C-alpha positions as CSV (number, residue, x, y, z in Angstrom):
1,M,-1.1,-17.8,5.3
2,T,-2.4,-17.9,1.5
3,L,-5.3,-16.5,0.0
4,R,-7.1,-19.7,0.5
5,E,-5.9,-19.8,4.4
6,L,-7.8,-16.6,5.1
7,P,-10.6,-17.4,7.3
8,P,-14.2,-17.0,5.9
9,W,-15.4,-13.3,6.3
10,E,-17.8,-14.0,9.0
11,T,-15.4,-15.6,11.4
12,R,-12.7,-13.0,11.2
13,P,-12.0,-10.8,14.3
14,I,-14.2,-7.5,14.2
15,E,-10.9,-5.8,14.2
16,V,-9.1,-7.6,11.3
17,A,-12.7,-7.5,9.3
18,N,-12.6,-3.5,9.6
19,L,-8.7,-2.7,9.1
20,L,-8.0,-5.5,6.5
21,N,-11.3,-5.5,4.7
22,P,-11.1,-5.9,0.9
23,A,-12.5,-2.5,0.0
24,F,-10.6,-0.6,2.4
25,I,-7.5,-2.1,1.1
26,A,-8.4,-1.4,-2.4
27,V,-9.0,2.0,-1.9
28,L,-5.5,2.3,-0.5
29,L,-3.7,0.6,-3.3
30,R,-5.7,2.6,-5.9
31,Q,-4.4,5.8,-4.2
32,T,-0.9,4.2,-3.9
33,S,-1.3,3.9,-7.7
34,I,-2.7,7.2,-8.6
35,G,0.4,8.7,-6.4
36,Y,2.7,6.6,-8.4
37,Q,1.1,7.7,-11.7
38,S,1.5,11.0,-10.7
39,E,5.3,10.8,-10.7
40,V,5.9,8.5,-13.7
41,Q,2.8,8.7,-15.9
42,D,2.9,4.8,-16.0
43,G,1.3,1.9,-14.2
44,M,2.5,0.6,-10.9
45,P,4.8,-2.6,-10.7
46,Y,2.5,-5.4,-9.2
47,A,5.1,-5.7,-6.6
48,L,4.5,-2.6,-4.8
49,P,1.4,-2.9,-3.2
50,F,2.6,-5.6,-1.0
51,L,5.3,-3.1,0.6
52,T,2.7,-0.4,0.6
53,L,0.2,-1.9,3.2
54,P,3.1,-2.5,6.0
55,L,4.3,0.9,5.4
56,V,0.6,2.7,5.5
57,L,-1.2,0.5,8.1
58,H,1.5,0.1,10.7
59,K,0.9,3.2,12.9
60,P,4.3,3.4,14.0
61,T,5.6,3.4,10.6
62,R,3.2,5.4,9.2
63,E,3.6,8.2,11.5
64,S,7.3,8.6,10.9
65,L,7.0,8.4,7.2
66,P,8.5,11.9,5.9
67,S,6.2,14.6,5.0
68,T,8.0,15.1,1.6
69,T,9.2,13.0,-1.0
70,R,12.4,14.9,-1.4
71,T,13.5,12.7,1.7
72,T,14.7,9.5,-0.2
73,L,13.7,6.2,1.1
74,H,17.3,5.3,1.9
75,T,17.7,8.3,3.8
76,W,14.5,7.6,6.0
77,L,15.7,4.1,6.7
78,V,18.4,4.9,7.8
79,S,17.1,7.7,10.4
80,Q,14.3,5.2,11.2
81,P,16.1,1.7,11.9
82,R,13.8,0.6,14.8
83,L,11.2,0.7,11.9
84,Q,13.0,-2.1,9.8
85,V,12.3,-4.6,13.0
86,G,9.3,-6.7,11.9
87,F,8.7,-5.2,8.6
88,Y,9.3,-8.4,6.8
89,E,6.9,-10.5,8.7
90,R,4.5,-7.9,8.6
91,T,4.9,-7.7,4.9
92,R,4.5,-11.5,4.9
93,G,1.7,-11.4,7.1
94,L,-0.1,-8.9,5.0
95,V,0.3,-10.9,1.3
96,P,-3.2,-12.6,1.3
97,F,-5.1,-9.5,2.7
98,V,-3.2,-7.6,-0.4
99,K,-4.1,-10.1,-2.5
100,E,-7.7,-10.4,-1.5
101,G,-7.7,-6.5,-2.0
102,L,-6.1,-6.4,-5.4
103,I,-8.9,-9.0,-6.4
104,F,-11.6,-6.7,-5.1
105,G,-10.0,-3.7,-6.4
106,L,-9.5,-5.3,-10.0
107,S,-13.2,-6.6,-9.8
108,S,-14.8,-3.4,-8.9
109,G,-12.7,-1.5,-11.3
110,Q,-11.2,0.8,-8.9
111,L,-7.6,-0.7,-10.5
112,T,-6.8,-2.3,-13.8
113,M,-4.0,-4.3,-15.3
114,M,-1.8,-3.3,-18.1
115,E,-0.3,-6.1,-20.2
116,S,2.9,-5.7,-18.6
117,G,1.2,-6.6,-15.1
118,C,1.4,-3.1,-14.0
119,L,-1.5,-1.6,-12.1
120,L,-3.4,1.5,-13.1
121,A,-5.9,3.6,-11.4
122,P,-8.6,4.5,-13.8
123,K,-9.4,8.2,-14.0
124,A,-12.5,8.7,-12.0
125,R,-14.4,11.8,-10.9
126,Q,-12.8,13.0,-7.5
127,R,-15.2,12.0,-4.5
128,R,-15.2,13.2,-1.1
129,L,-13.7,10.7,1.3
130,P,-16.3,9.4,3.8
131,W,-13.9,9.8,6.9
132,P,-13.4,12.5,9.1
133,T,-10.2,14.3,8.3
134,D,-8.7,13.6,11.7
135,S,-9.6,9.7,11.4
136,E,-6.9,6.8,10.9
137,P,-8.6,5.7,7.7
138,F,-8.3,9.1,6.2
139,V,-4.8,9.4,7.4
140,C,-3.8,5.9,5.7
141,H,-5.6,7.1,2.6
142,K,-3.5,10.3,2.4
143,K,-0.2,8.3,3.4
144,A,-1.1,5.5,0.4
145,E,-0.7,8.2,-1.8
146,F,2.5,9.6,-0.6
147,V,3.9,6.1,-0.6
148,G,3.1,5.8,-4.1
149,R,5.0,9.1,-5.2
150,W,7.8,8.0,-2.9
151,F,8.2,4.8,-4.6
152,A,8.0,6.2,-8.0
153,R,11.0,8.2,-7.2
154,A,13.2,5.6,-5.1
155,G,14.3,3.4,-8.2
156,T,13.7,0.0,-9.2
157,I,11.6,-2.7,-7.5
158,D,14.6,-4.4,-6.7
159,T,16.0,-1.4,-5.1
160,I,12.8,-0.9,-2.9
161,F,12.7,-4.5,-1.7
162,T,16.4,-4.8,-0.9
163,L,16.1,-1.4,0.9
164,L,13.4,-2.7,3.3
165,G,14.9,-5.6,3.7
166,V,12.3,-7.7,1.5
167,Q,13.7,-10.6,-0.7
168,V,12.0,-11.2,-4.0
């Protein structure tokens, strides 16, 4: 499915509209970029948001993410082989939603694009999150920042894609 093939907003199932709405995705991608920038002091490569959402939005995967970036991506993947099943398909299925979220994030100023093609989360005043701390959106938000920091420590984009079994 491409961005053009996404169903019109008003015809999307309510679950899809709620979970994969462009504003929420943009918030998650901004948080991923903030996490990445906290480790690398540079923009997040454009390709990484496409790997973020399958990790953060898939509940079994999200719940199995390590609690610290000291656990490497490779170590985690070796200890969680069942989570790699279907990862590529989830990644592919989320591509149009990631693109929609990126467009929203870039057009709303939540994200900016550097000349290099990397994404930056502009510095903004810290706002209180609108979700209760025990809610799924809150947890996704926190995990998105973790994934950004984790990716920044994981090596090159090619390494990350290879470890996750996604072809570039």
